[in-house]
N, C-alpha and C positions, 0 to 999 in steps of 0.2 A: 201744177199736178204730177205728183205723185208717178214712175212707168210699174204698168205688174205687170206679170208675170203672161198672161196673154198679150199683152203689149213687144213684149219680147216674141212670142213665137213668131205672132204677124210677121215679125220686122226679121226676125232670121227669115223666117220661109222665103219673103221678098227677094232678099238676100240674094235668094239663092235659084227664086226660078221666076226672076223681071229683068233678068236680061243687062243685068247690072255688069260695070267691067271696072276688078280694083284691080290699079296697076298698084304692081311692089319694087321697096330696094330689092331685094334675095336673091341673091345670087346662088344661081341653082348646081354653078362648080362648085365653088364654098360650100356650102350647104352642105353636100354631099358627101365634103372633104370633110365638117369637123361631125359628120354624124357620120361618118368611120373614124374617126379617131377616137369618138368616142366608147362605140361597140367592141374597135377591136385593143384600143385599151384594157375594157372592162372582160374581156370575150372568156376569162375563167372563171370568174364573179358568178356561177351561176343561178346559186338558191335563191330561192324562190320567197315571196309573202302566198299568205292564205289566198288572194284573188289571182291570184298568179304571176300578177308585173314581178322581173328579177327586183331582190332587196335592193342593192346597191346602185342607187340609181347617180341621175348628169343632167343637169341642165349647162347651158353656154351660149352666150352672145360674143360677135363680130362686128362691133362698128367700122364702114369708114370716115377714117380722120381727114379724107376730104371734105364730106358730102355731113356725116354726124349724123348718114340713115345704117339703119341694119343692115347688114351681108350678109349672117344666120342667124340662125335661131335655134338652139334644140332642146326641147325639151324631157328629152329620153332617150333610153336607150333604144332600139328596133326592136321590135316583137312580130310578132307572124303571129303569132297565137292570141294575144290581148289588142283589144283594140280598147283607146283610151281620149278622149280630144285635151287631157289635162298636159299643159306645155307648162313646168317648173320655173321654165326660164326669166316670168311672169305670175305665175300663180305663185310659187314659193317664196319663201321669205326663212328667212334663216340664216342664225347669230354668224359673223363674215370674220371672227376674230380677228387675226393680226392684219389682215389685209385693207380696213377699216382708216389704219394708223395714217398712212400720208394721207386721208381725205378730212380727218377731223382735228389732229396731233400736228404731224408734220410741217406742212404747209399753211397750214393759219402759222403755225412758230414761225418757219420763215416769214411771211407779211410783220410781225412782229420784230423782225430785230437779229435774229438766229440766223447763218450760217452754215452752209454743209461740213464745216470748219471748227465752227464755236461745239465749243469743252461744255459735256453733261453727264451728272454722275448717275455712275453705270453700280449703285448699289441699296442694300435691300431696305425697307423701311418696315418697322413693327408692323406694320396693319396694312402695309400695301402688298403689291406678289411680287408671283417668284419669277424669276425669270423658266423658258423651259430646259435649260438643263443644269438649273438650280448653278451656272456658275456669273461669277460680277466682274465686271473689270478697274470698277473707278474708273475718274474721269479719262472719257473719252470722247471722241468727235461725234460731230448727230450723225455724218456720213456712218461709220459705223452700226454705230446704234440702230440704224432705218436696215442695211445690210444686214445685222446681225438681230433683227426683229426683240431687242430689249425690253421686257416688260415694265421695267423698274424708268429709266426713261424716259414714254410715252408715257404712264402712267401719272409722274411728277410731272409731267411737257405739259401734259394738259388740264392740270387746274391753276393754272398760274392765267390761262382767260376764262375758266372756266363748261364747264359742262355744256351752260345753257348757247355759250359763243359757239364753241367748236362743234355742237349737235346742230345749230345753225346754219351752214356750207350746207351738210347733206337735203336740211329742211328745201334749203335756192335750186337747190337740183332734187326737186319733186319725191326723195324721199316719203313715197307711203305708211311707213307702219311704227314713224316715231312715238313714242309712248308715251308717258311723262311717268312713270319708274326710269326710262331710258337715262336718266339727268346725274348720273351720279358718274364717281369717275373710273365705274368698270367700266364704261360705252368706249372708252378710250384703249379697252384690249377686243374688241369688240363681244358687249356681253351685251346687247339686245333686248328685251321685249320676247318680241313678236321677228323682227331681224332685217334683212336685207333680198335683195334679189338679183339676180344674175344682172339683167338687164340695165339695176340702176346701179350696180355697182358696175360696170362697162361704162354705162355714160360716165359714170363719174372720172372712171381714172380718164377718158376719152377728154374729161374738159382740163383734166389735166397735159396732154398730148395737143389742145389746141389752145394751151397762151393761156386758156385761167377760164376759157369763156366756152358755158353748157350750152346744148342744146340737147335740147325736145324731142327722148332716141323713140321713131318711132318707122315703119317697114312700106306703111299705107302711103304710096306716096298723091292718088287719085284715083275717085271712084267717081265713076261717068254712069248715064244710063244706055236704052238701048238705045238712043241715037245722036247720043256723044255730047249728051247736056251732063257739064259738072255739075254733080252733087254736090262732092266735098271734096275737098284738097285742106288736110292737115295742117293748124297751124304752127306751125314751127320755132315753137317759141328757142330764141338766143340771147345769151343773156351775159353778162360777164362775173363768176363769182370770186376765181379765186384774180391777186393782180399779177399783173402778168409775169414781175422778175422772178413772184414765189413761185408761180407753178415749173416757171425755165427755170430753176432752180430746182425745185423737186424729181422735174421728170429728170435731173443732171444724179442725181447723189440715187436712186434706185437701178441706173446700169452694174451698178457693181455687188448688186442681190443674187445676180448672175453668172460671177466669175471671184465673187470673195466671199459673198453671204451666203443665206438657207438656202439655196437654191442652186448654187457653187456646182460650171460645170455643164451647166444646162442650155448658155447662151445660142443666139441663134447664129452659122455662122454670118461673117460678111454681112451683118445687120443688124447697127445699135437698138438694143430697146431695153424700155426699165420695167421696171416687173417687183411684186411684195406677193412672197408668198402669205396661205391664210389658214391657221390652224384651231380648234375652238377644243374646251378643256374636255377630256377623256376621252380625245381621237372620235367627237361625232360626227363631225362638218370638216370639207376641208378646201380649200378654195385658191385658185393661180390667176392673177388678175396681171395684165401686161397688155402692153403695146409697142409698137413700132411708130414709124411716122406714115408711115401708109394705112396701119389696121390696129385696135384697142381688143383684145377678148378675155372674154371675163372667164371661167373656168367655174364650176362648184360640183363636188363628190360629195355624197353621202345618204340616209337610209329613209325613205318618206316620215318611216316613224325614229324618231335619230337616235340608235344605240352609237356605244361605239365598236368599235375598231381600231387597232395597235395598228392596224398595215397603214392607215389614211390618214393624210401631215399631206400640208400641203402642199407640201416636196413628195409628196409621191404620185398616187394617179391625175391629181388636178394638174401637176405640169409636165407630167405627163401626155397624156392629151395635148395640155398647151403646144408644148412644143414639136409638140409630132407634126399635129397643125400647120402651124405659124408658118415648119420651115417645107411644109407642102404651097401652103399659099402663097410664100414670098418666092418665091419660085421663076425663074428667069427677072424680079423686079433687080434695080439698078442698087446697089448699098446708097444707102438716105440717111445725115446726119438726123434726130428726134428736130431737133432743131437749129439752122443755117443759123 
C-alpha cells in the first residue's frame, strides 16, 4: 500500500511526540567546526535571493573512515533570519565536474591493468573535450593526468570500458539519480543530467579510503521508544565495489593534487591526504572531496539556481573550506599514512 501525505504527517508527529530517542553518530564539535568553516569562508558573499536566503550556498559532509558513519553534515550557510529544513548535503543534486573522475574513470582503469606510471595521451580529439587551460602535454603518466585533471585523458579512458561499465560503479554505491541520458562519454567529466549529492560523493571517496569497500552512509545508529525498546537499527549495507589494490593505488595517486596539481600548496600539515577538485562548465559548481586515514570530507559550493561565477572553482571556496576545517578536525591527531 502506498503511503499518503496523511501517513507521513502522522509518522512525523509521532516521531516528535511519542517519546522516541534517536541516537546519531554526529560529533557536535566537528559539526560546529564544519558549519563555521562554511560560514566564515563565504562571509563576504552576502547577496540574497528573492526568498531572503544567501545566494551562494554550500553543502558538506564528513565521514568517519573507521566506521563509515557520518560525523558532520552541513546543508547550507547559517542564517538567523531565515528558517528552512532544506539540507543540500543530501537533497541537492548537482553536476560533479572532475571530482567524478577517480570514481568512474581512473580507479576502474587501475582495475584493468593501468598503473600510476602508465603513459596516456593528453591530446585533443576533433570531437572530444578541451582541457580547462587549453594546454596539452602529449604522452604523460596517468598520475600526472589525475593531478592536472586532464579532461582529454579521462574522456579517452572512459571510452575503453564504456560508460555503462563506468557508471555501474556509482550505481553499486547507491547513487540515486543516474539517468538513461547519462550513459555518454561526457559523464567522464561530470556531465550528468541530475547529478550527485555531497553525501553520495563523500561516501564514494570514503570507499576508496576503505580499500574499495562501500558502506551505506548514515548518521542514525539507533531508534528506541520511551521504554528503551529498539524500534529501528539501520541496515549497514557493506560490500566490495573496487578491487582493494586499485583503491589503494587510487589513494596514492591523488596525494599529488595538493602538492603538484590543481590544489597545489594546500596540503594538510603532517597529515597525508588524497583529494580531487571539481569545477563544472561556466563555473556553475565547485567541488572538493578528499580524505585522510581518519576522515573523508566532501564540499560543494554553488547557487541553488545555477549561475556562472568566475570566482567559483573546486580550488577556490570548496578547497578553502576543506583545508581550514580538516586542519582543525585533525588537530592533535597523530600523523597517519593513508594505507599502512
